[in-house]
C-alpha positions in Angstrom: 148.9 173.1 15.6 151.5 171.0 17.2 152.8 174.0 19.2 149.4 174.2 20.8 149.2 170.5 21.5 152.5 170.3 23.4 150.8 170.0 26.8 149.4 166.6 26.0 152.5 165.1 24.5 153.6 161.7 25.8 156.7 163.2 27.5 154.5 165.7 29.4 152.1 163.0 30.4 155.0 160.8 31.6 156.4 163.7 33.6 153.0 164.5 35.2 152.6 160.8 36.0 156.0 160.7 37.6 155.2 163.8 39.6 151.9 162.3 40.8 153.7 159.0 41.7 156.4 160.9 43.5 153.8 162.9 45.5 151.9 159.7 46.3 155.1 158.1 47.6 155.9 161.1 49.7 152.3 160.9 51.1 152.7 157.2 51.9 156.1 157.7 53.4 154.8 160.6 55.6 151.8 158.4 56.7 154.1 155.5 57.4 156.4 157.7 59.6 153.4 159.1 61.4 152.0 155.6 62.0 155.5 154.5 63.2 155.6 157.4 65.7 152.1 156.6 66.9 153.0 152.9 67.3 156.0 153.9 69.4 153.9 156.2 71.6 151.3 153.4 72.0 154.1 151.0 72.9 155.4 153.4 75.6 151.9 153.8 77.0 151.3 150.1 77.1 154.6 149.6 78.9 153.6 152.3 81.4 150.3 150.6 81.9 152.0 147.3 82.5 154.3 148.9 85.1 151.3 150.4 86.8 149.7 147.0 86.9 152.8 145.5 88.4 152.8 148.2 91.1 149.1 147.7 91.8 149.7 143.9 92.0 152.6 144.5 94.5 150.5 146.8 96.6 147.6 144.4 96.6 149.9 141.5 97.7 151.3 143.7 100.5 147.8 144.5 101.6 146.8 140.8 101.6 149.9 139.9 103.7 149.0 142.7 106.1 145.4 141.5 106.3 146.6 138.0 107.1 149.0 139.3 109.8 146.1 141.3 111.3 143.8 138.3 111.1 146.3 136.2 113.0 146.9 138.9 115.6 143.1 139.2 116.1 142.8 135.5 116.6 145.6 135.6 119.2 143.8 138.5 121.0 140.6 136.5 121.0 142.3 133.5 122.4 144.0 135.5 125.1 140.7 137.2 126.0 138.9 133.9 126.2 141.7 132.5 128.6 141.4 135.7 130.7 137.6 135.2 130.9 138.2 131.6 132.1 140.7 132.7 134.7 138.4 135.5 136.0 135.5 133.0 136.2 137.7 130.6 138.2 138.9 133.4 140.5 135.3 134.5 141.1 134.2 130.9 141.9 137.2 130.5 144.3 136.2 133.7 146.2 132.6 132.5 146.3 133.6 129.1 147.6 135.7 130.7 150.3 132.9 133.0 151.4 130.6 130.0 151.7 133.3 128.1 153.7 133.7 125.4 151.0 137.5 125.2 151.2 137.7 121.8 149.4 136.0 123.3 146.3 138.2 126.4 146.6 141.3 124.2 146.7 140.2 122.3 143.6 139.4 125.5 141.7 142.8 126.9 142.8 144.6 123.9 141.4 142.5 124.2 138.2 143.4 127.9 137.9 147.1 127.0 138.2 146.9 124.4 135.4 145.2 126.9 133.1 
């Protein structure tokens, strides 16, 4: 009867336990390696995202600077246009005063035009 009962001997049980333990360790090691690989990929993706954010930030700052430059240029054009309108108004009034024969007024407006 002991020949039939050899499969459940303590030595066989120990051997099966070691095999199960060894397989479990392999499984854990495999999962650990997979997790490590996944973490490395995620780290690379995060670095790529950070670089993309840096590039977007740099582009945004460049756009803001360009916007400020255009705003200043627009203000300069507005000021020049306003000065041109003032000069044209003075010239028109000078011509009108000369047509009316009011040379004193035309002279004053001419002096004013020169100072502007």
